[in-house]
C-alpha positions in Angstrom: -53.5 -149.8 -1.0 -51.0 -152.1 -2.5 -49.8 -154.9 -0.1 -46.5 -153.5 0.3 -47.9 -150.1 1.5 -49.0 -152.3 4.8 -46.8 -151.9 7.5 -46.3 -154.3 10.6 -44.5 -154.5 13.6 -41.0 -156.1 13.1 -41.9 -158.0 17.0 -45.2 -159.0 17.1 -46.2 -159.1 13.3 -49.4 -157.0 13.5 -50.3 -154.3 11.3 -49.7 -150.7 12.5 -52.6 -148.6 11.8 -52.8 -145.0 11.0 -52.3 -142.6 13.9 -50.2 -146.0 16.2 -47.4 -145.0 18.3 -44.5 -146.1 16.7 -40.7 -146.5 17.5 -37.4 -147.3 15.4 -36.0 -150.4 17.0 -32.5 -151.9 16.1 -32.6 -155.5 15.8 -28.7 -155.3 16.7 -28.4 -153.0 19.4 -26.8 -149.4 18.2 -23.9 -150.3 21.3 -22.9 -153.6 19.2 -22.7 -151.7 16.0 -26.3 -152.0 15.0 -27.3 -149.5 12.2 -30.5 -150.7 10.4 -33.8 -150.1 12.4 -37.1 -151.1 11.8 -40.4 -150.1 12.8 -42.1 -151.4 16.0 -45.3 -150.5 18.0 -44.0 -148.2 21.1 -45.7 -150.9 23.4 -43.8 -153.6 21.7 -40.6 -151.8 21.8 -41.2 -151.3 25.6 -42.0 -154.8 26.0 -39.0 -156.2 24.3 -36.5 -154.1 26.1 -38.0 -155.2 29.5 -38.2 -158.5 29.3 -34.5 -158.5 28.1 -33.7 -156.6 31.1 -31.9 -153.8 28.8 -33.5 -150.6 30.7 -31.9 -151.7 34.2 -29.0 -152.2 32.4 -28.7 -149.1 30.7 -30.0 -147.1 33.8 -26.9 -148.4 35.8 -24.4 -147.5 33.1 -26.4 -144.1 32.8 -26.5 -143.6 36.5 -22.8 -144.4 36.7 -21.7 -142.0 33.6 -24.5 -138.9 35.1 -22.8 -139.5 38.4 -19.3 -139.3 37.5 -20.5 -135.8 34.9 -22.1 -134.6 38.1 -19.2 -134.3 40.3 -17.2 -132.8 37.5 -19.6 -130.1 36.9 -19.9 -129.5 40.5 -16.2 -128.9 41.4 -16.1 -126.8 38.0 -18.9 -124.3 39.6 -16.7 -124.2 42.8 -13.2 -123.2 40.9 -11.6 -126.6 41.4 -9.8 -128.7 39.0 -12.0 -131.6 37.9 -11.5 -134.9 39.5 -10.3 -137.9 37.6 -13.2 -139.3 35.7 -11.6 -142.7 36.1 -12.0 -142.7 39.6 -15.6 -143.0 39.6 -15.8 -145.7 37.3 -16.0 -148.9 39.1 -13.5 -150.4 36.5 -11.1 -147.0 36.6 -8.0 -146.1 38.5 -9.3 -146.5 42.2 -10.3 -150.1 42.2 
């Protein structure tokens, strides 16, 4: 194995061993235009985003989207017109 074949975690810089769980991490968030990915240990990836409070932020945004989509589907099943999706978003028309 030559030096260039060694894989290391971009967050902790320790080697990635064969069989370890690996995630692809965006050094620049995808939501901010990041396209490049680097290999990181799965546990390093989770810890990194937990420390930056990303999961709470993403969960809040995802929860609002899911709630709005749920009402839309509920009304479609009942045969009614779907509600205005902007009504359910905090910065939408209902404010």
